C-alpha positions as CSV (number, residue, x, y, z in Angstrom):
1,X,40.8,218.5,-100.3
2,X,43.8,220.6,-101.4
3,X,43.3,219.6,-105.0
4,X,39.6,220.6,-104.9
5,X,40.5,223.9,-103.2
6,X,43.0,224.8,-105.9
7,X,40.7,223.6,-108.7
8,X,38.0,226.0,-107.6
9,X,40.5,228.9,-108.0
10,X,42.2,228.0,-111.3
11,X,41.0,227.0,-114.7
12,X,44.0,224.7,-115.4
13,X,43.4,221.0,-116.1
14,X,43.4,218.5,-113.3
15,X,46.7,216.9,-114.3
16,X,48.4,220.2,-114.3
17,X,47.3,220.7,-110.7
18,X,48.7,217.3,-109.8
19,X,52.0,218.1,-111.5
20,X,52.2,221.3,-109.6
21,X,51.8,219.4,-106.3
22,X,54.4,216.9,-107.4
23,X,56.8,219.8,-108.3
24,X,56.3,221.3,-104.9
25,X,57.3,218.0,-103.1
26,X,60.3,217.5,-105.3
27,X,61.5,221.1,-104.9
28,X,61.1,221.0,-101.1
29,X,63.3,218.0,-100.8
30,X,65.9,219.3,-103.3
31,X,66.0,222.6,-101.4
32,X,66.6,220.7,-98.2
33,X,69.6,218.8,-99.6
34,X,71.4,221.4,-101.6
35,X,72.8,223.5,-98.7
36,X,74.2,220.4,-96.8
37,X,75.5,218.4,-99.8
38,X,78.9,220.3,-100.1
39,X,79.4,220.1,-96.4
40,X,78.7,216.4,-96.3
41,X,81.0,215.8,-99.3
42,X,83.7,217.7,-97.5
43,X,83.4,215.5,-94.5
44,X,85.2,212.8,-96.5
45,X,88.3,215.0,-96.5
46,X,88.3,215.6,-100.3
47,X,89.3,218.7,-102.3
48,X,87.1,221.5,-103.3
49,X,87.2,220.3,-106.9
50,X,85.9,216.9,-105.7
51,X,83.1,218.6,-103.8
52,X,82.2,220.4,-107.0
53,X,82.1,217.1,-108.8
54,X,79.5,215.8,-106.4
55,X,77.4,218.9,-107.0
56,X,77.7,218.9,-110.8
57,X,77.4,215.1,-111.2
58,X,73.6,215.4,-110.8
59,X,73.3,217.9,-113.7
60,X,75.9,216.1,-115.8
61,X,74.0,212.8,-115.6
62,X,70.7,214.7,-116.4
63,X,72.3,216.0,-119.5
64,X,73.6,212.6,-120.6
65,X,70.3,210.8,-119.9
66,X,67.9,213.4,-121.4
67,X,68.3,212.3,-125.0
68,X,66.9,208.9,-124.1
69,X,64.1,210.1,-121.9
70,X,61.8,211.1,-124.8
71,X,61.8,207.6,-126.2
72,X,61.4,206.1,-122.7
73,X,58.4,208.3,-122.1
74,X,56.9,207.4,-125.4
75,X,57.4,203.7,-124.6
76,X,56.3,203.5,-121.0
77,X,54.0,206.5,-120.9
78,X,54.6,209.8,-119.2
79,X,52.8,208.8,-115.9
80,X,54.9,205.7,-115.4
81,X,58.2,207.3,-116.5
82,X,57.6,210.2,-114.1
83,X,57.0,207.8,-111.2
84,X,60.0,205.6,-111.9
85,X,62.2,208.7,-112.3
86,X,61.1,210.1,-108.9
87,X,61.6,206.8,-107.1
88,X,65.1,206.5,-108.6
89,X,66.0,209.8,-107.2
90,X,64.4,208.8,-103.8
91,X,66.6,205.6,-103.7
92,X,69.7,207.6,-104.7
93,X,69.0,210.1,-101.8
94,X,68.8,207.2,-99.3
95,X,72.1,205.8,-100.6
96,X,73.6,209.2,-100.4
97,X,72.6,209.5,-96.8
98,X,74.1,206.1,-96.0
99,X,77.3,206.8,-97.9
100,X,80.4,205.8,-96.1
101,X,82.8,207.0,-98.8
102,X,83.2,209.8,-101.3
103,X,82.8,207.4,-104.3
104,X,79.6,206.1,-102.9
105,X,78.2,209.6,-102.5
106,X,79.4,210.6,-106.0
107,X,77.7,207.6,-107.6
108,X,74.5,208.1,-105.7
109,X,74.2,211.7,-107.0
110,X,74.9,210.5,-110.5
111,X,72.1,208.0,-110.2
112,X,69.8,210.8,-108.9
113,X,70.5,212.8,-112.1
114,X,69.3,209.9,-114.2
115,X,66.0,209.7,-112.3
116,X,65.7,213.5,-112.4
117,X,66.0,213.6,-116.2
118,X,63.2,210.9,-116.5
119,X,61.0,212.9,-114.2
120,X,61.6,216.3,-115.8
121,X,61.1,215.2,-119.4
122,X,58.0,213.1,-118.7
123,X,56.4,215.8,-116.5
124,X,56.9,218.5,-119.1
125,X,55.6,216.3,-121.8
126,X,52.5,215.4,-119.8
127,X,52.0,219.1,-118.9
128,X,52.0,220.2,-122.5
129,X,49.8,217.2,-123.4
130,X,47.3,218.0,-120.7
131,X,46.9,221.7,-121.4
132,X,45.3,222.9,-124.6
133,X,47.3,225.5,-126.6
134,X,45.3,228.5,-125.2
135,X,46.2,227.5,-121.7
136,X,49.9,226.3,-121.9
137,X,51.3,229.6,-120.6
138,X,49.2,229.4,-117.4
139,X,49.9,225.7,-117.1
140,X,53.6,226.2,-117.3
141,X,53.3,229.1,-114.8
142,X,51.4,226.9,-112.3
143,X,53.9,224.1,-112.6
144,X,56.9,226.5,-112.1
145,X,55.1,228.0,-109.1
146,X,55.2,224.6,-107.4
147,X,59.0,224.4,-107.9
148,X,59.6,227.9,-106.7
149,X,57.4,227.7,-103.5
150,X,59.0,224.3,-102.7
151,X,62.5,225.7,-103.4
152,X,61.9,228.6,-101.0
153,X,60.5,226.2,-98.3
154,X,63.2,223.6,-98.5
155,X,66.3,225.4,-97.2
156,X,64.5,226.5,-94.1
157,X,63.5,222.9,-93.3
158,X,67.0,221.8,-94.1
159,X,68.5,224.1,-91.6
160,X,66.3,222.6,-88.9
161,X,67.1,219.0,-89.9
162,X,70.8,219.5,-89.7
163,X,70.4,219.9,-85.9
164,X,69.3,216.2,-85.9
165,X,72.1,214.9,-88.2
166,X,74.1,216.1,-91.2
167,X,72.5,213.2,-93.2
168,X,68.9,213.8,-92.1
169,X,68.1,216.0,-95.1
170,X,68.9,213.2,-97.5
171,X,66.3,210.9,-95.8
172,X,63.7,213.8,-95.7
173,X,64.3,214.3,-99.4
174,X,63.6,210.6,-100.1
175,X,60.4,210.9,-98.1
176,X,59.1,214.0,-100.1
177,X,60.0,212.1,-103.3
178,X,58.1,209.1,-102.2
179,X,55.1,211.3,-101.6
180,X,55.5,212.9,-105.0
181,X,55.8,209.6,-106.8
182,X,52.8,208.2,-105.1
183,X,50.8,211.3,-105.9
184,X,51.8,210.8,-109.5
185,X,50.7,207.2,-109.7
186,X,47.4,207.7,-107.8
187,X,46.2,211.1,-109.2
188,X,47.5,211.5,-112.7
189,X,45.1,210.4,-115.3
190,X,45.6,207.0,-116.7
191,X,45.9,206.8,-120.5
192,X,42.9,205.4,-122.2
193,X,43.9,203.3,-125.3
194,X,40.4,203.3,-126.6
195,X,40.1,207.1,-126.5
196,X,40.6,209.0,-129.6
197,X,43.5,211.5,-129.5
198,X,42.6,215.0,-128.7
199,X,42.7,217.6,-131.3
200,X,45.5,219.5,-129.6
201,X,47.6,216.3,-129.3
202,X,49.2,216.3,-132.8
203,X,52.5,214.5,-133.1
204,X,54.9,216.2,-135.6
205,X,58.1,214.7,-137.0
206,X,61.3,215.7,-135.2
207,X,62.8,217.3,-138.3
208,X,59.7,219.5,-138.7
209,X,59.8,220.5,-135.1
210,X,63.5,221.3,-135.2
211,X,63.0,223.6,-138.2
212,X,60.1,225.4,-136.6
213,X,61.0,229.0,-135.6
214,X,59.0,228.7,-132.4
215,X,61.0,225.7,-131.3
216,X,64.3,227.3,-132.2
217,X,63.5,230.4,-130.2
218,X,62.4,228.2,-127.3
219,X,65.6,226.2,-127.0
220,X,67.7,229.3,-127.5
221,X,65.9,231.1,-124.7
222,X,66.1,228.0,-122.5
223,X,69.9,227.8,-123.0
224,X,70.1,231.4,-121.8
225,X,67.8,230.7,-118.9
226,X,70.0,227.7,-117.8
227,X,73.2,229.6,-118.4
228,X,72.2,232.7,-116.4
229,X,69.5,231.9,-113.9
230,X,70.5,228.4,-113.0
231,X,74.2,228.8,-113.5
232,X,76.0,232.2,-113.5
233,X,73.5,233.8,-111.0
234,X,74.2,231.2,-108.3
235,X,77.9,231.0,-108.9
236,X,78.9,234.7,-109.2
237,X,76.3,236.8,-107.4
238,X,77.3,235.4,-103.9
239,X,80.9,236.4,-104.6
240,X,79.8,239.9,-105.7
241,X,77.7,240.3,-102.5
242,X,80.7,239.4,-100.3
243,X,83.7,240.9,-102.2
244,X,82.2,244.0,-103.9
245,X,79.3,245.0,-101.7
246,X,80.9,243.7,-98.4
247,X,77.8,242.0,-97.1
248,X,77.4,238.7,-95.5
249,X,76.7,235.4,-97.4
250,X,73.4,235.1,-95.6
251,X,72.2,238.3,-97.3
252,X,72.7,236.6,-100.6
253,X,70.1,234.2,-99.5
254,X,67.8,237.0,-98.5
255,X,68.2,238.6,-101.9
256,X,67.5,235.4,-103.8
257,X,64.4,234.7,-101.6
258,X,62.9,238.1,-102.3
259,X,63.5,237.6,-106.0
260,X,61.9,234.1,-105.8
261,X,58.8,235.6,-104.2
262,X,58.5,238.2,-107.0
263,X,58.9,235.5,-109.6
264,X,56.3,233.3,-108.0
265,X,53.8,236.2,-107.9
266,X,54.6,237.1,-111.5
267,X,54.1,233.7,-112.9
268,X,50.3,233.9,-112.9
269,X,49.9,237.2,-114.7
270,X,52.8,236.4,-117.1
271,X,51.2,233.0,-117.9
272,X,47.9,234.8,-118.7
273,X,49.8,237.3,-120.9
274,X,51.5,234.4,-122.8
275,X,48.1,232.8,-123.5
276,X,46.2,236.0,-124.3
277,X,48.8,238.2,-126.1
278,X,51.3,235.7,-127.3
279,X,54.5,233.8,-126.7
280,X,56.6,236.0,-129.0
281,X,56.3,239.3,-127.1
282,X,56.9,237.6,-123.8
283,X,60.0,235.9,-125.0
284,X,61.4,239.1,-126.6
285,X,60.6,241.2,-123.5
286,X,62.1,238.5,-121.2
287,X,65.3,238.2,-123.3
288,X,65.8,242.0,-123.4
289,X,65.0,242.5,-119.7
290,X,67.2,239.5,-118.8
291,X,70.1,240.9,-120.8
292,X,69.8,244.3,-119.1
293,X,69.8,242.7,-115.7
294,X,72.9,240.7,-116.4
295,X,74.7,243.9,-117.6
296,X,73.6,245.8,-114.5
297,X,74.3,243.3,-111.8
298,X,78.1,243.7,-111.6
299,X,77.7,247.5,-111.7
300,X,75.3,248.1,-108.8
301,X,76.8,250.2,-106.0
302,X,74.8,248.8,-103.0
303,X,72.9,245.8,-101.8
304,X,69.4,247.1,-102.0
305,X,69.8,248.2,-105.6
306,X,71.1,244.7,-106.3
307,X,67.9,243.3,-104.8
308,X,65.8,245.6,-107.0
309,X,67.8,244.4,-110.1
310,X,67.3,240.8,-109.1
311,X,63.6,241.4,-108.8
312,X,63.6,242.7,-112.4
313,X,65.5,239.5,-113.3
314,X,62.7,237.5,-111.7
315,X,60.2,239.1,-114.0
316,X,62.4,238.0,-117.0
317,X,62.7,234.5,-115.5
318,X,58.9,234.3,-115.2
319,X,58.5,235.1,-118.9
320,X,61.2,232.7,-119.9
321,X,59.9,230.0,-117.6
322,X,56.5,230.0,-119.3
323,X,56.6,231.2,-122.9
324,X,59.3,228.9,-124.2
325,X,57.7,225.8,-122.7
326,X,54.4,226.8,-124.3
327,X,56.2,227.4,-127.6
328,X,57.6,223.8,-127.4
329,X,54.0,222.5,-127.1
330,X,52.9,224.7,-130.0
331,X,55.7,223.5,-132.2
332,X,55.8,219.8,-131.2
333,X,52.1,219.2,-130.9
334,X,52.4,218.4,-127.2
335,X,52.8,214.6,-127.6
336,X,56.4,214.1,-128.6
337,X,58.9,213.4,-125.8
338,X,62.0,214.0,-127.9
339,X,61.5,217.7,-128.5
340,X,60.8,218.2,-124.8
341,X,64.0,216.2,-123.9
342,X,66.1,218.3,-126.2
343,X,64.5,221.5,-124.8
344,X,65.5,220.3,-121.3
345,X,69.0,219.5,-122.4
346,X,69.6,223.1,-123.5
347,X,68.8,224.3,-120.0
348,X,71.1,221.7,-118.4
349,X,73.9,222.5,-120.8
350,X,73.7,226.1,-119.9
351,X,73.6,225.4,-116.2
352,X,76.8,223.3,-116.5
353,X,78.8,225.3,-119.0
354,X,77.7,228.8,-117.9
355,X,79.3,229.0,-114.5
356,X,82.6,227.5,-115.9
357,X,82.8,230.0,-118.7
358,X,81.8,232.9,-116.4
359,X,84.3,231.8,-113.8
360,X,87.2,231.8,-116.4
361,X,86.1,235.2,-117.7
362,X,85.8,236.7,-114.2
363,X,89.3,235.4,-113.3
364,X,91.1,236.4,-116.4
365,X,89.1,239.3,-117.8
366,X,86.6,241.0,-115.5
367,X,83.4,240.4,-113.7
368,X,81.3,242.6,-116.0
369,X,82.5,240.6,-119.0
370,X,81.5,237.4,-117.3
371,X,78.0,238.7,-116.8
372,X,78.1,240.3,-120.3
373,X,78.5,236.8,-121.9
374,X,75.2,235.8,-120.2
375,X,73.6,239.0,-121.3
376,X,74.6,238.2,-124.9
377,X,72.8,234.8,-124.7
378,X,69.6,236.5,-123.4
379,X,69.8,239.0,-126.3
380,X,70.3,236.1,-128.8
381,X,67.2,234.5,-127.5
382,X,65.2,237.7,-128.0
383,X,66.7,238.1,-131.5
384,X,65.8,234.5,-132.5
385,X,62.3,235.1,-131.1
386,X,61.7,237.8,-133.6
387,X,61.3,235.1,-136.3
388,X,58.3,233.5,-134.4
389,X,54.8,234.0,-135.7
390,X,52.9,236.5,-133.6
391,X,49.5,236.3,-132.0
392,X,47.8,233.8,-129.9
393,X,47.8,230.1,-130.8
394,X,44.4,228.7,-132.1
395,X,42.4,226.5,-129.8
396,X,43.6,223.4,-131.7
397,X,46.9,222.7,-133.5
398,X,45.1,221.0,-136.3
399,X,43.0,223.1,-138.6
400,X,40.4,221.0,-140.5
401,X,40.7,221.4,-144.3
402,X,38.1,223.7,-145.9
403,X,35.1,222.0,-147.4
404,X,35.0,222.2,-151.2
405,X,32.3,224.3,-152.6
406,X,30.5,224.4,-155.9
407,X,32.6,227.3,-157.0
408,X,35.9,225.7,-156.2
409,X,38.3,225.2,-159.1
410,X,38.7,221.5,-159.8
411,X,42.5,222.0,-160.2
412,X,42.6,223.2,-156.6
413,X,41.0,220.1,-155.3
414,X,43.7,217.7,-156.7
């Protein structure tokens, strides 16, 4: 019923709708676990560095696993790889909830990172495969909306679950993942070996994709996105709110929630812009706006101006959450897992390295310089995007060769 209701109100393909529902379930569970994970790790009487290892082990194993996920997805199929990855994360969450030692918790989170990489790469590959070129921006926006709405819902549920037990969120997370994996297996389209490949499902060699300006701009922008919005933003802005603006930690959550609402609302119009006007202007605008936001954040004099700046950053995040993904589909032909895996790795790399570099710069230079490094990456993404072809992608990635005419030069037909 839910799927039919959504289908009547959107033109995106059926599999994209299913992927959005899966993303919501995954994000709800992840949002439930994230706030309690450091507290649970600390209960084993370990250092803050060891707590950080538990938090980062998930992203670190995602990064190590991603290079292999493209081939796994090509071998098993996106639908199967997605389900296996989700169930691996579900098992890891149960093990984490049952952990009786720090090492057990650390290993379970690493296992979850492996499954997460399998899910993420196969889901994005299937998303780009399901949506024709003229709809990839809206498809990416719909998919990202599922994550954002789930991410906003999760922490609220997690706060309630902690009244039951500190480990209750881990089992809830496993449950939402089980639902997501089951939805994937039951509702995602099964591949038809007898069906001819669609015209927008061209497979291009990896070297050709890597040399494509669209792909180069996409991975550069995704590195900046991971570095800033998944890394520096979460690591340093809470410190700014408390130490510079003298507000409570809870107000950081309020600011992030408001920005997330703005980003969710913006994804639909931005996705339509990406499909109707082009990937290039969206990526250039997103990079410039993102850079300006990173420069402004450490300089804002009060909390509400910070909220306004973060909302502008949400608009940049909406553009860089849709246009680069669509560009990967345009460059890779939508059916190669390896380009999607490498694209995902750039975001993970930024999310891991970004907070570390920013932390060192903030400690030994200044907070504005720490944010300025992230701004430089956003600007680099916009600069590389200038090399992209403009306009809207054609309905199909393959253009049939022109039919020879009687007036054609025989030399031209050789």
